[in-house]
C-alpha positions in Angstrom: 129.4 135.2 70.6 126.5 135.0 72.9 126.8 132.9 76.1 124.9 129.5 76.2 121.5 129.6 77.8 121.8 128.1 81.3 119.9 124.9 81.9 116.6 125.3 83.8 116.0 123.3 86.9 113.0 121.6 85.4 115.0 120.4 82.4 117.7 118.7 84.4 117.7 114.9 84.4 118.3 112.5 87.2 121.8 111.9 85.7 122.5 115.6 86.4 121.7 115.1 90.0 123.8 112.0 90.2 126.8 113.8 88.7 126.4 116.5 91.4 126.6 113.8 94.1 130.3 113.6 93.9 130.7 117.3 94.0 128.1 118.0 96.7 127.3 114.9 98.7 130.9 113.8 99.3 131.8 117.1 100.9 128.6 117.9 102.8 128.2 115.5 105.7 130.2 112.5 104.5 129.0 110.2 107.3 125.4 110.9 106.4 126.2 110.2 102.7 127.7 106.9 103.7 124.6 105.8 105.6 122.4 107.1 102.8 124.3 105.0 100.2 124.0 101.9 102.3 120.3 102.5 102.8 119.8 103.1 99.1 121.6 99.8 98.3 119.2 97.9 100.6 116.1 99.6 99.3 116.7 99.6 95.6 118.7 96.5 94.8 118.0 94.2 91.9 114.8 92.1 91.7 116.9 88.9 91.4 118.3 89.5 94.9 114.7 89.7 96.3 113.8 86.4 94.6 116.9 84.7 95.9 116.4 86.1 99.4 112.9 84.5 99.4 114.3 81.2 98.1 117.1 81.2 100.7 114.6 82.0 103.5 112.3 79.1 102.4 115.2 76.7 102.3 116.3 77.6 105.8 112.7 77.4 106.9 112.6 73.9 105.5 115.6 73.0 107.7 113.8 74.4 110.7 110.7 72.4 109.9 112.7 69.2 109.6 114.5 69.8 112.9 111.3 70.5 114.9 109.3 67.6 113.4 108.7 64.7 115.8 108.9 62.1 113.0 112.3 63.4 111.9 113.6 63.3 115.4 112.4 59.8 115.9 114.0 58.6 112.6 117.3 60.3 113.5 117.5 58.1 116.6 118.1 55.0 114.5 119.8 56.7 111.5 122.7 54.2 111.2 120.3 51.3 111.2 118.0 52.6 108.5 119.2 55.9 107.1 116.5 56.0 104.4 113.8 56.5 107.0 115.4 59.8 108.1 115.4 61.2 104.5 111.8 60.0 104.0 110.7 61.7 107.2 112.4 64.9 106.2 110.8 64.9 102.8 107.4 64.1 104.3 107.7 66.9 106.9 109.1 69.7 104.6 107.0 68.6 101.6 103.8 68.4 103.6 104.4 71.7 105.3 104.9 73.6 102.0 102.1 71.8 100.3 99.8 72.9 103.1 101.2 76.4 102.6 100.3 76.2 98.9 96.9 74.8 99.5 96.1 77.4 102.1 97.2 80.3 100.1 96.9 79.5 96.3 94.8 76.5 95.4 93.3 73.6 97.3 93.2 70.5 95.2 91.0 68.7 97.7 88.0 70.9 96.8 85.3 69.7 94.5 85.0 72.6 92.1 87.3 75.4 90.8 85.6 78.2 92.7 86.1 76.4 96.0 89.6 75.6 95.0 90.7 79.2 94.5 89.1 80.4 97.7 92.5 80.3 99.5 93.9 82.6 96.8 91.1 85.1 97.5 92.0 84.9 101.2 95.6 85.6 100.3 94.5 88.7 98.5 92.4 89.8 101.5 95.5 89.7 103.7 97.6 91.3 101.0 95.3 94.3 100.4 96.3 96.4 103.5 99.9 95.2 103.2 100.2 96.5 99.7 98.6 99.9 100.5 100.7 100.5 103.5 103.8 99.1 101.8 103.3 101.6 98.9 103.4 104.4 101.5 106.6 103.2 102.9 108.1 102.6 99.4 107.3 106.1 98.3 109.0 107.6 101.4 112.0 105.3 100.7 112.4 106.9 97.3 112.9 110.3 98.9 115.3 108.8 101.4 112.9 108.9 104.4 112.5 105.9 106.6 108.8 106.0 107.4 108.1 103.6 110.2 105.0 105.4 111.3 102.6 103.2 109.4 101.1 101.9 112.6 100.0 105.4 113.8 98.8 106.4 110.4 96.7 103.3 110.1 95.2 103.8 113.5 94.2 107.4 112.8 93.0 106.6 109.3 90.9 103.8 110.8 89.4 106.3 113.3 88.5 108.7 110.5 87.0 106.0 108.2 85.3 104.2 111.1 83.6 107.3 112.4 82.4 108.2 108.9 81.0 104.7 108.5 78.8 104.5 111.6 78.1 108.2 112.5 77.0 109.5 109.1 73.9 108.5 107.2 74.5 108.7 103.4 73.4 106.9 100.2 75.2 103.6 99.6 77.7 104.6 96.9 78.4 108.0 98.4 78.7 106.7 101.9 81.4 104.1 101.2 83.3 106.6 99.0 83.3 109.3 101.7 84.3 106.8 104.4 87.3 105.6 102.2 88.3 109.2 101.5 88.1 110.1 105.2 90.4 107.2 106.1 92.9 108.5 103.5 92.7 112.0 104.9 93.2 110.8 108.5 96.4 108.9 107.6 97.6 111.7 105.4 97.3 114.3 108.1 99.1 112.1 110.6 101.9 111.4 108.2 102.2 115.1 107.3 103.0 115.9 110.9 106.2 114.0 110.6 107.0 115.6 107.2 106.4 119.1 108.6 108.6 118.5 111.6 111.3 117.1 109.3 111.1 120.1 107.1 110.8 122.8 109.7 113.1 121.6 112.5 115.2 118.9 110.9 113.8 116.3 113.3 114.7 112.7 112.2 111.7 111.0 110.7 112.4 107.7 112.5 112.2 109.2 116.0 109.2 111.3 115.1 107.2 108.5 113.5 107.9 106.1 116.4 106.6 108.7 118.9 103.6 109.4 116.7 102.8 105.7 116.7 102.5 105.8 120.5 100.5 109.1 120.4 98.1 107.7 117.9 97.6 104.4 119.8 96.9 106.1 123.2 94.8 108.8 121.7 92.5 106.4 119.9 92.5 104.2 123.0 91.2 107.2 125.0 88.6 108.1 122.3 87.3 104.5 122.3 86.3 105.1 125.9 84.3 108.2 125.0 81.0 108.7 123.2 82.9 109.8 120.1 84.0 106.3 119.0 82.7 103.9 121.6 79.8 101.6 120.9 77.0 102.8 123.1 75.7 99.4 123.9 79.0 97.9 124.9 81.5 98.2 127.9 84.4 97.2 125.7 86.5 99.9 124.0 85.3 99.2 120.6 83.5 101.1 117.8 80.1 100.4 116.5 79.8 98.3 113.4 80.0 100.0 110.0 76.7 100.9 108.4 75.7 98.6 105.6 76.0 101.5 103.1 79.7 102.1 104.1 80.9 98.5 103.6 83.2 97.5 100.8 81.2 94.6 99.4 82.6 91.2 98.5 83.6 90.9 94.8 82.6 87.3 94.3 79.6 87.2 96.7 78.9 86.2 100.3 80.9 83.0 100.1 84.2 84.9 99.7 85.8 87.6 101.8 87.7 89.3 99.0 86.2 92.8 98.8 86.4 95.8 96.5 89.2 97.2 98.6 91.6 95.0 96.6 90.5 96.8 93.4 91.2 100.1 95.1 94.7 98.9 96.0 95.3 97.9 92.4 94.3 101.4 91.3 96.5 102.9 94.0 99.5 100.8 92.7 99.0 102.2 89.2 98.8 105.7 90.7 102.0 105.2 92.7 103.8 103.9 89.5 102.6 107.0 87.6 103.6 109.3 90.4 107.1 107.9 90.8 108.0 107.2 87.2 106.0 109.5 85.1 105.2 112.7 87.0 107.3 115.8 87.6 106.7 115.5 91.3 108.0 112.0 91.1 111.1 113.3 89.4 111.7 115.6 92.3 111.1 112.7 94.7 113.8 110.7 93.0 116.2 113.6 92.8 115.9 114.3 96.6 116.3 110.6 97.3 119.5 110.5 95.3 121.1 113.5 97.0 119.1 116.2 98.7 122.0 118.7 98.6 122.4 118.3 94.9 118.6 118.5 94.4 118.6 121.8 96.3 121.3 123.1 94.0 119.2 122.1 91.1 116.3 124.2 92.4 114.1 121.6 94.2 112.5 122.8 97.4 113.6 119.8 99.5 111.7 120.8 102.7 108.5 121.0 100.7 109.1 117.6 99.2 109.5 116.1 102.7 106.0 117.4 103.6 104.5 116.2 100.3 105.9 112.7 100.5 104.9 112.1 104.1 101.4 113.4 103.2 101.2 110.9 100.4 102.7 108.1 102.4 100.3 108.7 105.2 97.4 108.7 102.7 98.4 105.2 101.5 98.5 104.0 105.1 95.0 105.6 105.5 93.8 103.6 102.5 95.1 100.4 104.2 93.0 101.4 107.2 89.9 102.0 105.1 90.1 98.6 103.5 90.4 97.0 107.0 87.6 98.7 108.8 85.3 98.9 105.8 86.0 95.6 104.2 87.6 93.1 106.6 86.6 94.0 110.2 83.3 95.7 109.6 81.9 94.7 113.0 83.9 97.4 114.7 87.5 97.8 115.7 89.7 98.4 118.7 93.0 100.3 119.2 94.8 97.2 117.9 93.2 97.6 114.4 96.7 97.9 113.0 97.5 94.2 113.8 101.1 94.6 112.8 100.3 95.8 109.3 102.3 99.0 109.8 105.6 97.2 110.5 105.0 94.4 108.0 104.6 97.1 105.4 108.3 98.0 105.9 109.3 94.4 105.0 107.0 94.5 102.0 108.5 97.7 100.7 112.0 96.4 101.2 111.3 93.1 99.5 109.6 95.1 96.6 112.8 97.2 96.3 110.8 100.4 96.8 109.0 100.0 93.4 105.2 100.1 93.1 104.8 96.8 91.3 107.6 95.1 93.3 105.7 96.2 96.5 102.5 94.8 95.0 104.1 91.4 94.4 105.7 91.4 97.8 102.4 92.2 99.5 100.8 89.2 97.8 103.7 87.0 98.9 103.3 88.0 102.5 99.5 87.7 102.2 100.2 84.1 101.1 102.4 83.5 104.1 99.6 84.8 106.4 96.8 82.8 104.7 98.9 79.6 104.3 100.5 79.7 107.7 97.2 78.9 109.4 96.7 75.9 107.2 100.3 74.7 108.0 99.5 75.0 111.7 96.1 73.3 111.4 96.9 70.4 109.1 100.6 69.7 109.8 100.8 70.9 113.5 103.7 73.2 112.5 104.0 76.3 114.7 103.0 79.6 113.1 106.3 80.9 114.4 108.1 79.1 111.5 106.3 81.3 109.0 107.4 84.4 111.1 111.0 83.1 111.0 110.8 82.8 107.2 109.6 86.4 107.0 112.3 87.6 109.3 115.0 85.7 107.3 113.7 87.4 104.1 114.3 90.8 105.8 117.7 89.7 107.0 118.9 88.6 103.5 117.4 91.7 101.9 119.4 93.9 104.3 122.6 91.9 103.5 122.9 91.7 99.6 126.5 90.6 99.8 125.5 87.6 101.8 123.0 86.5 99.1 125.5 87.1 96.4 128.1 85.0 98.3 125.6 82.1 98.8 124.6 82.0 95.1 128.0 83.0 93.8 126.7 86.1 92.1 129.2 88.8 90.8 129.5 92.1 92.6 127.8 95.1 90.9 130.1 96.6 88.4 132.7 93.8 88.7 132.5 93.0 85.0 132.8 96.6 84.0 135.9 97.0 86.2 137.4 93.9 84.7 136.9 95.2 81.1 138.4 98.5 82.0 141.4 96.9 83.5 
């Protein structure tokens, strides 16, 4: 009887890699496997936990709004005389704050026509565009088990590439904006690939490498902004010249709206990320390495090469975020602070989206709404913008602690029902 044909590495399924986890991962570096499992639980939990984390953060944010409101504090002084005034003041403060958040980020009922009413929604999408692109880069790296916190440096370098192409080259309108966007993607990809290459060749931890590369990128571009390469010739400030008209991502709905075609590019990039992770052979290898790099290596996957590929792609997505910023939002020129916190906010977006492309897309829109509506809350209700930042921070806290969310909402632990049935 002939021996059965051995299974080829390309034919193995993710379940095969999971089954090798117990045989390989538990024996090779058990401490590292423990941290990997904890990280995977945070990054790939259920969508319900993400929604509940947002709800819980908003509830606590409402409590903070009530405590800091002067009207509530005044009503609390005579609570025993007229207790109803305190509850009325709390409802007015919290309700007014979140109504302002809605009107500043989704729809403003005070406007006369529908187009004016949805202008806040378009502003939300403007803020969400770079967050989604950079968040996708972080999410893809998460799927391979890499903690890419180098979005800031990748965005800064991508902005330098896209910005230089936008003001230094003279090209036809469609070609110019296309080349400028591609240059931004290339700049971010090259900067991200440095971290992947160091991880693959030397085993250097990607967190340390990307943190250092953030500083290198910031000070490098700060220096170049004081030279003739990037500095605006007619200005003493370290700022680039404005982008040429042919290189600008034009507004989708006309001059009255700031939403530009960069958002359409991000939608296409989300579809591409979904196909890459869930439908391509390269995405299969990404997921296999993310489940257990030792088992993936046994299955024939070149893990070191995957590290380089994924950081190249992650940096490219951060470069796309940079392109949408310097070619669509800040077309008058940029400084070394062009990142504006997007690189670190992208980590939160990827965590809230559970490292999935469409989850990251939805999370980016949510955080874009926080940014757009936060200014309205501050202007109309005199609520500090820090309250919105506290809500965002609480979302991260609850996402990083799934057992806490389950305990608050009395959700069963994963696999608890199956264990009960087996017992």
